[in-house]
C-alpha positions in Angstrom: -19.9 9.8 -9.6 -16.7 11.2 -8.2 -16.8 11.9 -4.4 -13.9 13.8 -2.3 -13.5 12.0 1.2 -11.4 13.7 4.0 -8.2 11.6 5.2 -7.3 13.0 8.5 -4.3 10.5 9.1 -2.6 11.6 5.9 -3.5 15.1 6.4 -1.7 15.0 9.8 1.4 13.3 8.1 1.8 15.7 5.5 0.8 18.8 7.3 -2.0 19.9 4.9 -5.3 18.9 4.1 -5.7 15.4 2.3 -8.6 13.9 0.3 -9.0 10.6 -1.1 -11.2 10.8 -4.7 -13.4 7.9 -5.2 -15.9 6.7 -8.0 -15.8 6.7 -11.9 -17.2 9.2 -14.3 -19.2 8.7 -17.3 -19.1 11.5 -20.0 -22.7 12.4 -19.2 -21.6 13.2 -15.7 -18.3 15.4 -16.9 -20.0 18.5 -15.4 -20.1 16.8 -11.8 -16.4 16.7 -11.7 -15.5 20.4 -10.8 -17.9 20.4 -7.6 -16.5 17.2 -6.6 -12.9 18.3 -6.7 -13.3 22.1 -5.7 -12.6 21.5 -1.9 -10.1 18.5 -2.7 -8.2 20.7 -4.8 -8.0 24.0 -3.3 -5.4 26.0 -1.5 -2.4 23.6 -0.3 -4.7 20.6 -0.4 -3.5 17.2 -1.7 -5.9 14.6 -3.2 -5.6 11.3 -4.6 -7.4 8.8 -6.5 -7.1 4.9 -7.6 -8.7 4.0 -10.9 -9.1 0.9 -13.0 -6.8 1.3 -16.2 -9.7 0.7 -18.4 -11.6 3.6 -17.1 -9.7 6.2 -19.6 -12.6 8.7 -19.4 -12.1 9.1 -15.5 -8.4 9.2 -15.8 -8.5 11.9 -18.6 -11.2 13.7 -16.6 -9.0 14.1 -13.4 -5.6 15.0 -15.7 -7.8 17.9 -17.2 -8.7 18.9 -13.4 -4.9 18.9 -12.5 -4.3 15.4 -11.5 -1.1 13.5 -12.5 -0.4 9.9 -12.7 2.1 8.7 -10.4 1.8 5.0 -10.2 0.7 2.0 -12.3 -0.5 -0.5 -9.7 -0.9 -4.1 -10.1 -2.9 -6.3 -7.7 -2.1 -10.1 -7.4 -4.3 -12.7 -5.9 -3.8 -16.3 -4.7 -7.0 -18.4 -4.3 -6.9 -21.2 -1.7 -3.6 -21.0 -0.6 -2.0 -24.2 0.4 1.3 -23.2 1.5 3.3 -24.8 4.2 5.2 -22.7 6.9 9.0 -23.6 7.7 9.1 -24.5 11.8 12.6 -23.2 11.7 12.1 -19.9 10.1 13.3 -17.0 12.4 9.6 -15.5 12.1 6.9 -14.5 14.8 4.0 -12.3 15.2 4.9 -8.8 16.1 4.8 -7.7 19.7 4.5 -4.2 21.0 8.6 -4.1 21.8 8.9 -4.2 18.0 7.6 -0.9 17.2 10.7 1.2 17.4 12.5 -1.2 15.0 9.5 -1.9 12.5 9.0 2.0 12.2 12.8 2.4 11.4 12.7 -0.2 8.8 9.7 1.0 7.3 11.0 4.6 6.9 14.3 3.0 5.0 12.8 0.4 2.9 10.7 1.7 0.5 11.4 3.5 -3.0 8.5 2.6 -5.3 5.5 3.8 -3.2 3.4 6.2 -4.8 4.6 8.8 -2.5 8.3 8.0 -3.4 7.5 7.9 -7.1 5.5 11.6 -6.9 8.3 14.0 -7.7 6.5 16.7 -5.9 6.4 14.6 -2.3 10.0 15.2 -0.7 11.8 12.1 0.2 11.7 12.6 3.8 7.9 13.0 3.8 7.6 9.9 1.8 9.9 7.9 4.3 7.7 9.2 7.1 4.5 8.2 5.6 5.6 4.7 5.5 7.2 4.6 9.0 3.9 5.8 10.6 1.8 3.7 8.7 3.7 0.6 9.8 3.6 2.2 13.3 -0.3 2.6 13.1 -0.4 -1.3 13.8 1.2 -0.9 17.2 -1.5 1.7 17.9 -4.5 -0.3 16.9 -5.1 2.0 14.0 -4.4 -0.1 10.9 -3.7 -3.7 10.3 -5.1 -6.9 11.9 -1.8 -9.0 12.0 2.1 -8.3 11.7 4.6 -10.5 11.2 8.3 -9.8 11.7 11.5 -11.6 10.5 14.8 -11.6 12.9 18.1 -12.3 11.5 21.4 -11.3 13.3 19.5 -10.3 16.6 17.4 -7.5 15.0 14.2 -7.1 13.2 14.9 -7.8 9.5 11.7 -7.8 7.8 8.0 -6.8 8.7 4.6 -8.0 6.9 1.2 -6.0 7.7 -1.9 -7.6 6.7 -5.5 -6.5 6.7 -8.5 -8.8 6.8 -10.5 -7.7 4.0 -13.4 -9.9 4.6 -13.6 -13.2 6.3 -12.4 -14.8 3.3 -9.7 -12.5 2.0 -6.4 -11.5 3.5 -4.6 -8.5 2.3 -0.9 -7.9 2.4 -0.9 -4.3 3.3 2.9 -3.8 3.9 5.9 -5.8 3.5 9.4 -4.8 3.7 12.9 -6.5 4.2 15.9 -4.3 5.3 18.4 -4.3 2.3 21.4 -5.7 4.1 18.9 -8.7 4.8 17.6 -9.3 1.3 18.2 -12.6 -0.8 17.6 -14.9 2.4 14.0 -15.7 1.7 12.5 -13.7 4.5 9.5 -12.5 2.5 9.0 -15.9 1.5 9.1 -16.9 5.0 7.1 -14.5 6.4 4.1 -15.0 3.8 4.3 -18.5 4.7 4.0 -18.0 8.3 1.0 -15.6 8.0 -1.1 -18.1 5.7 -0.4 -20.6 8.2 -0.9 -18.9 11.2 -3.6 -15.8 10.7 -6.2 -18.2 10.1 -8.4 -19.8 7.4 -8.7 -17.7 4.1 -9.8 -18.6 0.6 -8.1 -15.7 -0.9 -4.5 -13.8 -0.4 -4.2 -10.5 -2.1 -1.3 -8.1 -2.4 -0.9 -4.6 -4.7 2.4 -3.7 -5.9 3.9 -0.7 -8.5 4.5 -1.8 -11.9 7.8 0.1 -11.3 8.8 -2.1 -8.9 9.8 -5.2 -11.3 11.4 -7.2 -8.7 8.4 -7.3 -6.4 6.1 -8.1 -9.6 8.7 -11.1 -10.5 8.6 -12.3 -6.9 4.5 -12.4 -6.7 4.6 -14.3 -9.8 7.1 -16.9 -8.7 5.0 -17.3 -5.5 2.2 -18.2 -7.4 0.1 -15.3 -7.2 -1.9 -14.3 -10.5 -2.7 -10.4 -11.8 -6.3 -9.7 -10.5 -6.3 -6.0 -11.7 -4.5 -3.1 -12.8 -4.9 0.6 -11.8 -3.9 4.0 -12.2 -2.8 6.2 -9.0 -3.3 10.0 -9.5 -2.3 12.8 -7.1 -3.0 16.4 -7.2 -1.1 19.2 -5.2 -3.1 22.5 -4.5 -1.4 25.5 -4.9 
């Protein structure tokens, strides 16, 4: 069954109603799609859905309703991560004073997110979504941990994490400033998080198939592919 749920935070950032479409659709339920999407796709509303790549019927049904695939996502997982942290690495937990630098870094660090890949989302708006996403950690709205890496006297990278369950830690957002890439900061932040955030049996992370560098990084780190999905967007008119 397909359901539409309001996303107040995204609506505020995009300055229009926003909805998350969830669930899967069986052929016998095709007539339910129109009712579920009537509000989510009306007027200037924005709607999005994430669908496993093997659920072809649901993907095609959403496309028939006006949705378009903007991203192919890959979810990685590492079980029982046994990672040693480097005590000399310039990495620590984020503090309130880091909010401005982290937000600025997030505003300029991404180009493969689903919002950046969507040609109907202005680049400035996609950047702002990521900036506010990171800032939400400092406002207590999203994230259970944040790790920052320092280099040359400034915040060079950050790692935002969620506790999906008592046994699963999820990398929600990770970024390294362009001028500081190539120095192993992403690796150092992940190592620190695994060692300092508690005991977790699983570490998960999602990225975009378009981000080849990210795919290669996680595979080298020891993650294995757990799932794949399509992300679809619909822009109401």
